[in-house]
VOGU-3710 file (C-alpha; in Angstrom, 3 decimals, decimal comma):
1> xxxxxxxxxx> 73,595/95,717/-11,350  76,381/94,924/-13,855  76,563/91,306/-14,957  79,643/89,548/-13,649  80,232/87,685/-16,900  80,855/91,035/-18,604  84,371/90,690/-17,176  84,865/87,739/-19,496  84,223/90,033/-22,452  87,021/92,246/-21,201
11> xxxxxxxxxx> 89,376/89,289/-20,911  88,568/88,181/-24,427  89,267/91,658/-25,799  92,530/91,804/-23,904  93,707/88,388/-25,025  93,289/89,304/-28,695  93,743/85,664/-29,641  97,048/85,303/-27,767  97,589/82,656/-25,081  97,628/84,050/-21,562
21> xxxxxxxxxx> 100,961/83,497/-19,841  101,019/83,131/-16,078  103,617/82,325/-13,484  101,632/79,342/-12,232  100,837/76,530/-14,669  99,252/74,173/-12,140  95,542/74,499/-11,302  95,273/76,974/-8,457  92,787/77,175/-5,619  92,146/80,896/-5,292
31> xxxxxxxxxx> 90,600/82,587/-2,299  89,940/86,270/-1,771  92,323/87,649/0,849  91,225/91,285/0,608  88,481/93,133/-1,223  86,101/96,051/-1,102  82,618/96,879/-2,325  82,677/98,797/-5,591  80,513/101,848/-6,202  80,583/105,154/-8,076
41> xxxxxxxxxx> 83,259/107,442/-6,693  81,839/110,920/-7,190  81,796/114,269/-5,418  84,347/114,445/-2,633  85,075/110,745/-3,096  86,356/111,188/-6,652  89,929/111,878/-7,648  90,620/115,587/-8,045  90,486/116,646/-11,724  94,238/117,217/-11,817
51> xxxxxxxxxx> 94,813/113,640/-10,591  92,125/111,790/-12,507  94,273/110,914/-15,534  97,941/110,290/-16,378  98,416/109,413/-12,734  99,906/106,633/-10,622  97,742/105,287/-7,829  99,527/103,393/-5,040  97,013/101,699/-2,753  97,926/99,864/0,456
61> xxxxxxxxxx> 95,733/96,987/1,624  96,103/94,541/4,505  95,619/90,961/3,384  94,076/88,319/5,599  95,148/84,851/4,436  98,537/84,124/2,899  99,773/82,073/-0,037  102,589/81,658/-2,513  100,880/83,328/-5,475  98,824/86,502/-5,738
71> xxxxxxxxxx> 96,498/87,969/-8,342  94,656/91,268/-8,464  91,156/91,984/-9,764  90,522/95,471/-11,116  87,122/97,068/-11,624  85,422/99,433/-14,017  82,022/98,217/-12,858  80,454/101,680/-12,807  82,401/103,233/-15,668  80,580/104,305/-18,804
81> xxxxxxxxxx> 83,612/104,029/-21,081  86,673/101,750/-21,188  89,313/102,176/-18,501  92,904/101,957/-19,706  95,528/100,422/-17,413  98,891/101,712/-18,612  100,974/99,751/-16,118  100,647/97,869/-12,848  102,934/96,708/-10,065  102,541/94,712/-6,857
91> xxxxxxxxxx> 104,915/94,768/-3,902  105,177/94,502/-0,156  104,414/97,824/1,558  107,108/98,895/3,977  104,504/100,229/6,420  100,879/101,398/6,378  100,560/105,134/5,863  103,694/105,417/3,731  104,228/105,025/-0,024  107,458/103,044/0,274
101> xxxxxxxxxx> 107,581/99,532/-1,159  110,089/96,678/-1,091  110,890/94,602/-4,184  107,769/93,373/-5,965  106,998/92,752/-9,629  105,219/94,332/-12,561  101,860/92,812/-13,343  100,731/91,716/-16,772  97,361/91,094/-18,389  97,222/88,050/-20,680
111> xxxxxxxxxx> 100,984/88,456/-20,856  100,885/92,140/-21,801  101,912/95,146/-19,700  98,717/97,114/-20,403  95,008/96,417/-20,448  91,646/97,930/-21,331  88,704/97,201/-19,010  85,362/97,644/-20,828  82,649/99,755/-19,251  80,879/97,738/-16,566
121> xxxxxxxxxx> 83,532/95,012/-16,506  86,188/93,728/-14,140  89,319/91,725/-14,937  92,149/89,791/-13,394  95,805/90,571/-13,802  98,001/87,546/-14,403  99,076/85,705/-11,240  102,385/86,706/-9,679  104,565/84,258/-7,760  105,141/86,044/-4,473
131> xxxxxxxxxx> 105,234/84,754/-0,884  102,313/86,290/1,003  102,333/86,038/4,781  98,966/86,259/6,596  98,383/89,888/7,534  100,814/91,266/4,944  100,405/94,911/3,865  100,394/94,853/0,070  100,967/97,840/-2,239  99,176/97,776/-5,590
141> xxxxxxxxxx> 100,305/100,502/-7,992  98,342/101,378/-11,156  99,090/103,869/-13,900  95,951/105,355/-15,478  96,794/107,257/-18,666  93,219/108,551/-18,961  90,540/109,460/-16,451  87,783/106,944/-15,785  84,234/108,212/-16,323  82,741/107,874/-13,807
151> xxxxxxxxxx> 85,302/106,446/-11,428  84,721/103,102/-9,732  86,074/102,629/-6,244  85,386/102,541/-2,542  85,348/105,766/-0,518  85,645/104,265/2,977  89,193/102,963/2,669  90,283/103,819/6,246  93,753/103,487/4,718  96,161/105,952/3,156
161> xxxxxxxxxx> 96,913/105,638/-0,547  98,940/107,915/-2,780  98,700/109,612/-6,171  101,499/111,020/-8,317  101,342/112,418/-11,831  102,946/110,217/-14,469  103,934/106,557/-14,596  105,760/105,656/-11,383  104,323/102,240/-10,593  107,707/100,669/-9,809
171> xxxxxxxxxx> 109,189/103,608/-7,879  110,309/102,574/-4,416  109,409/105,803/-2,633  106,910/107,678/-4,878  108,485/110,999/-3,947  106,075/113,922/-4,023  102,946/111,787/-3,926  99,698/113,201/-2,538  97,841/111,080/0,042  94,240/109,977/-0,361
181> xxxxxxxxxx> 91,935/107,892/1,825  89,869/106,331/-0,973  90,414/103,234/-3,102  89,985/103,304/-6,893  89,575/100,502/-9,460  90,883/97,915/-6,973  88,271/95,271/-6,259  90,017/92,247/-4,899  93,324/90,580/-3,985  93,384/86,791/-4,186
191> xxxxxxxxxx> 95,978/84,319/-3,005  96,682/80,704/-3,771  98,767/78,255/-1,820  98,693/74,961/0,030  97,271/76,491/3,227  94,427/78,512/1,712  90,966/77,118/2,440  88,127/79,600/1,926  86,918/83,142/2,467  84,488/84,930/4,771
201> xxxxxxxxxx> 82,797/88,017/3,320  81,382/90,570/5,748  78,720/92,651/4,041  76,885/95,547/5,587  76,776/99,298/6,108  79,042/101,866/7,784  79,330/99,733/10,924  81,000/97,021/8,854  82,832/99,580/6,710  84,376/100,917/9,916
211> xxxxxxxxxx> 83,036/104,448/10,223  85,144/106,375/12,713  88,232/104,164/12,474  91,447/106,164/12,105  93,170/105,463/8,752  95,808/102,721/8,774  94,879/101,370/12,236  92,934/98,387/10,810  90,545/98,196/13,758  87,184/97,706/12,052
221> xxxxxxxxxx> 85,330/94,736/13,497  86,118/92,614/10,397  89,803/93,502/10,904  89,590/92,178/14,462  87,954/88,986/13,212  90,592/88,588/10,474  93,385/88,914/13,029  91,742/86,256/15,194  91,359/83,920/12,215  95,019/84,112/11,284
231> xxxxxxxxxx> 96,173/83,725/14,887  94,378/80,373/15,195  95,984/77,316/13,608  92,630/75,851/12,547  91,529/79,018/10,716  94,826/80,521/9,527  94,122/79,656/5,896  90,799/81,534/5,815  90,579/84,869/4,046  88,307/87,739/4,971
241> xxxxxxxxxx> 86,849/90,419/2,705  85,055/93,514/4,031  82,299/94,742/1,699  80,687/97,308/3,986  79,361/100,521/2,436  78,548/103,538/4,572  74,840/104,368/4,498  73,973/101,136/2,712  70,453/99,720/2,829  68,893/96,339/2,166
251> xxxxxxxxxx> 66,140/97,689/-0,055  67,026/101,003/-1,662  70,114/102,643/-3,115  71,714/105,360/-1,049  75,433/105,778/-0,730  76,153/102,897/-3,076  73,885/100,205/-4,520  71,479/98,381/-2,214  72,309/95,028/-0,681  70,142/92,991/-3,049
261> xxxxxxxxxx> 71,654/94,711/-6,084  75,261/94,163/-5,055  75,164/90,820/-3,254  76,089/88,707/-6,275  79,101/90,852/-7,187  80,303/91,503/-3,640  79,807/87,987/-2,243  78,959/85,246/-4,721  81,380/86,253/-7,500  84,451/86,281/-5,263
271> xxxxxxxxxx> 86,804/83,328/-5,322  86,655/80,765/-2,541  83,783/82,305/-0,592  82,270/79,819/1,863  80,670/82,155/4,411  78,957/85,556/4,391  78,205/87,583/7,521  75,319/89,995/6,896  74,856/93,009/9,186  72,467/95,424/7,540
281> xxxxxxxxxx> 69,073/97,030/8,061  69,737/99,899/10,456  69,699/102,494/7,651  66,441/101,117/6,242  64,856/101,717/9,648  66,503/105,087/10,208  65,661/106,596/6,826  62,022/105,574/7,201  61,433/108,153/9,943  64,344/110,532/9,434
291> xxxxxxxxxx> 62,293/113,343/7,867  58,764/112,605/9,094  56,883/110,013/11,156  55,824/106,859/9,345  52,396/105,256/9,459  51,876/101,887/11,159  51,458/100,372/7,698  54,817/101,768/6,630  56,480/100,385/9,746  54,979/96,965/9,086
301> xxxxxxxxxx> 56,043/97,143/5,453  59,680/97,958/6,200  59,973/94,954/8,506  58,357/92,657/5,941  60,523/93,979/3,117  63,812/93,815/5,005  63,185/90,268/6,204  62,117/89,228/2,704  65,395/90,705/1,468  67,285/88,541/3,936
311> xxxxxxxxxx> 65,532/85,438/2,657  66,403/86,378/-0,917  70,137/86,755/-0,342  70,267/83,561/1,697  68,592/81,655/-1,137  71,045/83,077/-3,655  74,032/82,255/-1,465  72,839/78,724/-0,776  72,535/78,121/-4,510  76,308/78,597/-4,622
321> xxxxxxxxxx> 77,130/76,603/-1,490  77,746/79,673/0,670  76,592/79,724/4,300  75,007/82,965/5,494  75,379/84,209/9,071  72,961/86,926/10,176  74,028/89,697/12,516  71,359/91,291/14,688  70,740/95,016/14,203  72,233/97,096/16,991
331> xxxxxxxxxx> 70,456/99,883/18,923  70,400/103,452/17,607  68,031/105,377/19,859  69,666/108,713/20,688  71,179/109,243/17,250  70,487/112,828/16,182  70,407/112,057/12,457  67,825/109,275/12,636  66,128/110,218/15,943  64,688/106,729/16,387
341> xxxxxxxxxx> 61,604/106,464/18,569  59,511/103,639/20,017  58,130/102,635/16,625  61,596/102,339/15,101  62,759/100,366/18,117  59,777/98,033/17,718  60,748/97,536/14,068  64,313/96,725/15,094  63,105/94,204/17,643  60,843/92,585/15,047
351> xxxxxxxxxx> 63,709/92,289/12,572  65,991/90,880/15,246  63,373/88,316/16,237  63,331/87,210/12,616  67,131/87,015/12,490  67,321/85,045/15,728  64,383/82,723/15,327  63,281/82,340/11,702  65,882/79,739/10,819  66,520/81,610/7,564
361> xxxxxxxxxx> 70,208/82,021/8,416  72,701/79,220/8,843  73,887/80,898/12,051  73,329/84,105/13,984  75,765/86,467/15,713  73,874/88,526/18,262  75,728/91,835/17,961  72,745/93,529/19,613  73,172/91,450/22,756  76,876/92,244/23,180
371> xxxxxxxxxx> 76,648/95,942/22,252  73,488/97,244/23,900  73,309/99,074/27,195  71,909/96,612/29,765  70,155/99,493/31,539  68,713/101,058/28,371  68,738/98,256/25,791  67,460/100,536/23,011  70,861/102,298/23,120  74,471/101,295/22,620
381> xxxxxxxxxx> 76,433/100,699/25,811  78,209/103,997/26,618  81,656/102,376/26,732  81,132/100,965/23,237  79,502/104,038/21,666  81,488/106,406/19,433  79,318/109,226/20,757  76,814/109,449/17,924  74,696/106,593/19,387  74,824/104,750/16,064
391> xxxxxxxxxx> 78,408/103,737/15,351  80,608/101,814/17,772  83,789/103,231/19,199  87,064/101,463/18,534  86,441/99,516/21,745  83,015/98,625/20,405  84,450/97,339/17,137  86,818/95,171/19,142  83,899/93,694/21,083  82,083/92,973/17,836
401> xxxxxxxxxx> 85,101/91,302/16,274  85,592/89,211/19,392  81,913/88,149/19,432  82,269/85,903/16,373  83,173/82,352/17,473  85,887/80,856/15,302  84,283/77,421/15,583  81,888/78,438/12,835  84,704/78,404/10,309  86,431/75,197/11,353
411> xxxxxxxxxx> 84,002/72,833/9,644  82,350/72,761/6,269  79,240/71,088/7,641  78,366/72,495/11,047  76,454/75,741/11,475  75,358/76,346/15,066  73,804/79,487/16,403  76,577/81,788/17,526  77,449/84,679/19,763  75,361/85,694/22,735
421> xxxxxxxxxx> 72,584/83,309/21,659  74,855/80,344/20,931  72,954/77,091/20,655  73,669/73,475/19,886  71,670/71,815/17,104  68,523/70,192/18,483  68,573/66,411/18,190  70,568/64,342/15,735  71,483/66,262/12,609  69,827/63,584/10,473
431> xxxxxxxxxx> 66,519/63,509/12,375  64,212/65,965/10,645  61,047/64,962/12,519  59,206/67,665/14,442  59,862/67,568/18,174  57,812/68,053/21,355  59,044/68,796/24,859  56,467/67,872/27,542  55,955/70,223/30,470  53,508/69,793/33,356
441> xxxxxxxxxx> 52,214/72,688/35,439  50,658/72,931/38,885  52,689/70,242/40,585  51,754/68,784/43,025  48,004/69,323/42,617  45,676/70,072/39,749  41,968/69,470/39,437  39,659/67,013/41,220  40,666/63,458/41,999  38,907/60,175/41,358
451> xxxxxxxxxx> 37,448/58,423/44,410  40,231/56,838/46,429  42,953/58,432/44,289  45,792/60,595/45,630  47,959/63,283/44,056  50,850/60,864/44,369  48,870/58,313/42,342  48,227/60,808/39,541  51,862/61,810/39,270  52,955/58,180/39,532
461> xxxxxxxxxx> 50,804/57,236/36,520  52,080/60,207/34,530  55,688/59,320/35,320  55,113/55,676/34,347  53,625/56,632/30,970  56,479/59,031/30,218  59,085/56,406/31,109  57,424/53,770/28,913  57,481/56,142/25,946  61,004/57,401/26,740
471> xxxxxxxxxx> 59,562/60,911/26,754  61,397/63,512/28,869  59,285/65,989/30,807  59,733/69,032/33,012  57,458/69,941/35,915  56,629/73,305/37,476  55,955/73,572/41,174  53,331/75,698/42,897  54,212/74,979/46,514  51,040/76,755/47,623
481> xxxxxxxxxx> 48,888/74,093/45,924  47,711/70,902/47,609  47,630/72,443/51,071  44,307/70,691/51,727  46,425/67,549/52,144  50,030/68,596/52,727  51,266/65,033/53,207  49,836/63,893/49,860  51,186/67,017/48,142  54,677/66,387/49,505
491> xxxxxxxxxx> 54,531/62,727/48,449  53,324/63,730/44,957  56,207/66,142/44,491  58,642/63,525/45,794  57,204/60,970/43,325  57,878/63,363/40,441  61,473/63,780/41,529  61,907/60,057/42,274  61,076/59,405/38,629  64,080/61,543/37,690
501> xxxxxxxxxx> 61,928/64,385/36,381  63,174/67,960/36,930  61,290/70,833/38,518  61,089/74,569/37,871  59,278/77,532/39,409  55,627/78,392/38,734  55,387/80,809/41,694  53,883/79,898/45,048  50,235/80,648/44,275  50,091/80,971/40,450
511> xxxxxxxxxx> 49,139/84,645/40,673  48,027/86,708/37,674  50,812/89,199/36,972  48,589/92,009/35,701  46,226/91,649/38,635  48,759/91,480/41,448  51,528/93,716/40,020  55,224/93,167/39,547  56,258/93,538/43,191  53,732/91,027/44,543
521> xxxxxxxxxx> 54,488/88,711/41,641  58,215/88,839/42,421  57,524/88,096/46,074  55,389/85,095/45,066  58,209/83,780/42,903  60,689/84,227/45,736  58,383/82,524/48,237  58,357/79,425/46,019  62,147/79,127/45,862  62,863/77,517/49,235
531> xxxxxxxxxx> 60,426/74,597/48,827  61,469/74,271/45,181  65,166/74,086/46,019  64,437/71,489/48,683  62,377/69,357/46,289  64,811/69,730/43,394  67,655/68,507/45,626  70,565/70,352/44,060  69,457/70,207/40,429  69,086/73,356/38,308
541> xxxxxxxxxx> 65,556/74,599/39,008  66,027/78,051/37,460  63,369/77,632/34,790  60,263/79,731/35,241  57,001/78,836/33,571  56,022/81,501/31,035  54,077/83,116/29,504  52,773/84,825/32,611  49,048/85,013/33,076  47,994/88,116/31,127
551> xxxxxxxxxx> 51,576/88,672/30,016  51,799/91,759/27,862  48,628/93,341/29,147  50,743/95,998/30,821  54,200/96,134/29,201  55,824/98,029/32,064  54,626/95,395/34,543  55,739/92,580/32,241  59,182/94,114/31,754  59,618/94,586/35,491
561> xxxxxxxxxx> 58,728/90,941/36,086  61,162/89,814/33,381  63,908/91,952/34,899  63,351/90,438/38,328  63,432/86,903/36,940  66,583/87,726/34,990  68,220/89,059/38,139  67,366/85,782/39,905  69,032/83,764/37,144  65,914/82,317/35,527
571> xxxxxxxxxx> 65,214/81,207/31,996  61,632/81,156/30,802  59,920/77,929/29,838  57,837/79,201/26,944  54,719/77,451/25,637  54,199/76,880/21,921  51,647/74,057/21,959  48,567/73,689/24,148  45,091/72,237/23,780  43,449/73,147/27,098
581> xxxxxxxxxx> 44,023/69,740/28,706  43,151/71,151/32,143  39,531/71,695/31,095  38,900/67,957/30,724  39,803/66,860/34,239  36,685/67,961/36,077  34,198/66,456/33,528  36,158/63,207/33,607  35,998/62,790/37,385  32,280/63,623/37,257
591> xxxxxxxxxx> 31,633/61,004/34,550  33,645/58,380/36,429  31,611/59,108/39,565  28,431/58,504/37,501  29,960/55,435/35,824  28,933/56,880/32,472  31,115/54,851/30,079  29,653/56,463/26,953  30,401/59,930/28,251  33,937/58,916/29,156
601> xxxxxxxxxx> 34,412/57,577/25,619  33,245/60,941/24,247  35,753/62,702/26,476  38,569/60,433/25,346  37,832/60,941/21,656  37,401/64,686/22,055  40,603/65,044/24,061  42,670/63,328/21,360  40,925/65,255/18,580  41,722/68,576/20,236
611> xxxxxxxxxx> 45,319/67,483/20,836  45,701/66,613/17,146  44,091/69,867/16,000  46,282/71,946/18,292  49,452/70,195/17,113  48,583/70,804/13,480  47,741/74,424/14,247  51,059/74,968/16,046  52,952/73,553/13,088  51,018/75,750/10,660
621> xxxxxxxxxx> 51,723/78,841/12,747  55,405/78,023/13,052  55,764/77,562/9,321  53,865/80,787/8,618  55,682/82,882/11,214  59,121/81,286/11,360  59,302/79,468/8,040  59,954/76,054/9,606  59,030/73,669/12,370  60,375/74,714/15,725
631> xxxxxxxxxx> 60,764/72,254/18,608  57,415/72,689/20,344  56,929/73,036/24,108  53,664/71,381/25,139  51,738/72,623/28,178  49,947/69,981/30,249  48,841/69,574/33,861  49,033/66,863/36,504  45,313/66,077/36,419  43,420/62,801/36,664
641> xxxxxxxxxx> 42,333/62,761/33,009  45,835/63,751/31,876  47,165/60,691/33,682  44,424/58,512/32,177  45,008/59,724/28,617  48,782/60,221/28,541  49,691/56,792/27,079  47,250/57,304/24,205  48,351/60,916/23,756  51,979/59,840/23,451
651> xxxxxxxxxx> 50,956/57,247/20,850  49,050/59,935/18,934  52,053/62,244/18,764  54,289/59,402/17,605  51,764/58,539/14,880  51,866/62,200/13,802  55,626/61,935/13,354  56,800/63,755/16,487  59,862/62,825/18,497  60,257/63,662/22,188
661> xxxxxxxxxx> 63,015/65,914/23,561  63,865/67,768/26,753  62,820/71,319/27,537  66,451/72,423/27,403  66,879/70,894/23,949  63,721/72,585/22,695  64,538/76,025/24,014  68,093/75,854/22,727  66,474/76,599/19,369  66,983/80,265/18,352
671> xxxxxxxxxx> 63,233/80,819/18,250  63,244/80,841/22,052  66,017/83,444/22,437  63,749/85,914/24,260  62,751/83,169/26,688  66,226/81,960/27,527  67,582/85,523/27,740  65,110/87,568/29,784  67,108/90,739/29,193  65,607/90,793/25,703
681> xxxxxxxxxx> 62,492/92,979/25,570  59,000/91,875/24,657  56,756/88,974/25,483  57,795/85,354/25,790  57,732/83,513/22,419  54,414/81,731/22,058  53,491/81,503/18,337  50,730/83,998/19,033  49,550/85,534/15,786  48,544/84,352/12,345
691> xxxxxxxxxx> 47,226/82,104/11,078  44,181/82,010/13,317  44,018/78,908/15,484  40,899/76,870/14,772  38,565/76,739/17,748  39,063/73,581/19,771  35,955/71,668/20,710  36,770/71,289/24,395  34,772/68,962/26,642  31,044/68,895/25,839
701> xxxxx> 29,212/71,482/27,896  27,278/70,034/30,836  28,547/66,501/30,314  28,016/64,495/33,542  27,306/67,667/35,490
//
């Protein structure tokens, strides 16, 4: 990659000791209003030999933000010898697709009408005082006395430019010009003015570059976003630059330099950049299996390398105060060029899980969620597909451009999750403590009771402890439990609700999904809804306790169960912290019956030790898998020992630095996207995986038996 400061060498050579003269003496705040990604223009993308030198190039670009002053940046980034600029002119284009211009002014370089750009360098022309309205079509005309070798430019212009032999930069009509749909030597248009605030750079592959868009229509998804920005009073001063390159990859060069190689030049080095939207990775996945199947190790490697690449560019952007928004990779099964199969789809899902849940990005736009076919989510929705099952149609690009919430760009400090997985930040922005959401299963009845105790008593003690600690909790009803004493079960459930604690669905009988099958499982869920709705008394009870028993053992069964829950309007209450609390209830009631105080003390100490170990293990797994603490969802049960130990357990978690939040707050975190949106494939998030969880001690075997 060429070093950006090489442009300074070019400016020094051009100045030749003379003072630069500009039209604007006051300090200017420049923002990029248009730009493109530079690359070698060769083959069919190069100028024809008879138009490569002694030629005028007139290039039409649509600006985003406006201002009262404009300056142009020219590029010879990939040239191997100096590029001579024999003359330059800037003017308003009469209309896209035509060479006609209105008024305008000649540009200078350090006060001179000509310039020489060294090999590998870029340079600014002097600023020109010129009113620029948001959305203006600008014509930049350059006279190149000699051919560049090789040429630097951008092939995917999706706009008509013009070439004409000789120096005609100021001609109003450019009579006899030959059209071209590539840009050359033109890197960037910047504006300055009282309303300009900052720039968004969209960086990606052909989907961002706008493959399939008819020239001069300006309907790429970044074009749609730019139009929305300038139509909103709060964002009108924000510029947008599209640096998509067709065929681009995160890791390896292809058509143009790879993302890591070009990120500094295409994003960081531009003036006024405050945000970057990254949508890239589909070509890395497609190329992997385009010519031959890949091994499992190769599939694992591509996911690891792409996600590591994301982390790298985010770190580099953050070092310059730039927020990075990740876009999820869209489906491409059915594309004849890449012929993606199940393994490629699994890779895409893994990368998207990272984008959604790792916390690496400042925000996420879930393009996958808004573009996929709800019936076949490994494919683009037919109405949004161009027909090649890889690139969106014009309607698809419009959906993508509309999927970016403008709220992201209205504040310098806020960065919520966006798009189809929009989330609010969890807890106060200043509170960095890890968080736990308490959930209790098997309401109204779990485990044996102490002599003389009722289910209502157990739940009453649990509710009292939670209230004293100001700890929210969510309960999950199995209406088929406690039928040995229906009156006590009903009173226990009522006590939970009387304490102001919400309820969700845990199915009627707590059946094992892989043992009973999707149809029976769905019927068991449905059977639980009437008593649940009655107990919940009008509150939102559409949370279902997940993971399922044996979830993932049979993917087809799991997916059918998820689809049924989705159709019923459920979100999944995932579990990311558990220490087997249920196993301690039976030994405890046995030891109480024997009045064995020493054994009870052993149980108490062991219970707290396992709780501590499990909490530390969950945090270690989250940091290894996600790169940060997530808000943890703790699984507990309404058992006698749980009620006995809950005050001390709450104290333990506080001593460990945890704060207590609601289930909804916890699962608003992007890590839980596949739980909240059951249309997403795969298992419910659970922190399953490395590092290995240390074995918990559990209650001593045979104690008080």
